C-alpha positions as CSV (number, residue, x, y, z in Angstrom):
1,M,2.8,19.5,81.4
2,S,5.3,18.9,84.2
3,Q,6.4,15.5,85.3
4,H,4.7,15.8,88.6
5,E,1.2,16.3,87.3
6,H,-1.1,13.3,87.3
7,V,-2.6,12.3,83.9
8,S,-6.0,10.7,84.2
9,D,-6.8,7.4,82.5
10,A,-9.3,9.2,80.2
11,D,-6.6,11.7,79.1
12,A,-4.1,8.9,78.5
13,G,-6.7,6.9,76.5
14,F,-7.6,10.0,74.4
15,V,-3.9,10.7,73.6
16,L,-3.2,7.0,72.7
17,S,-6.3,6.7,70.5
18,N,-5.2,9.8,68.5
19,L,-1.6,8.8,67.8
20,E,-0.5,7.4,64.5
21,P,0.7,3.8,64.6
22,D,4.4,4.8,64.4
23,Q,3.9,7.5,67.0
24,L,2.2,4.9,69.3
25,A,5.1,2.5,68.8
26,L,7.6,5.2,69.7
27,A,5.5,6.2,72.8
28,K,5.4,2.6,74.0
29,N,9.2,2.4,73.8
30,V,9.7,5.3,76.3
31,P,10.9,3.7,79.5
32,V,8.9,4.4,82.6
33,P,11.0,5.2,85.7
34,R,10.6,3.2,88.9
35,R,8.2,4.6,91.4
36,K,9.5,5.7,94.7
37,L,7.7,3.7,97.4
38,K,6.7,5.1,100.7
39,S,8.0,3.3,103.8
40,G,4.6,1.6,104.5
41,E,4.4,0.4,100.9
42,L,7.9,-0.9,100.9
43,A,7.2,-2.7,104.2
44,L,4.1,-4.3,102.6
45,V,6.1,-5.5,99.6
46,W,8.8,-7.0,101.8
47,A,6.1,-8.7,103.9
48,L,4.6,-10.2,100.8
49,R,8.0,-11.4,99.7
50,L,8.7,-13.1,103.1
51,Y,5.2,-14.6,103.0
52,L,5.9,-16.0,99.5
53,V,9.2,-17.6,100.7
54,F,7.5,-19.0,103.8
55,M,4.7,-20.5,101.7
56,L,7.1,-21.9,99.2
57,A,8.9,-23.7,102.1
58,V,5.6,-25.0,103.4
59,V,4.7,-26.4,100.0
60,C,8.1,-28.0,99.5
61,W,7.9,-29.5,103.0
62,Q,4.4,-31.0,102.3
63,A,5.6,-32.4,98.9
64,W,8.6,-34.0,100.7
65,I,6.3,-35.5,103.3
66,A,3.9,-36.8,100.7
67,V,6.7,-38.5,98.7
68,R,8.0,-40.3,101.8
């Protein structure tokens, strides 16, 4: 199987259920490479990060106002 073929969840579950415990432990230790995000997905991730920082600032501001 090449690296570019998609493995379904059913196939992955079948393989994992048929491994010996030591084989399963070794399979879990294999690092998974980072996924290359498309530009739209990357923009969404950055938008969520900016939203998180903005909301953190809002919560801190409200806590500051409440304490005063």
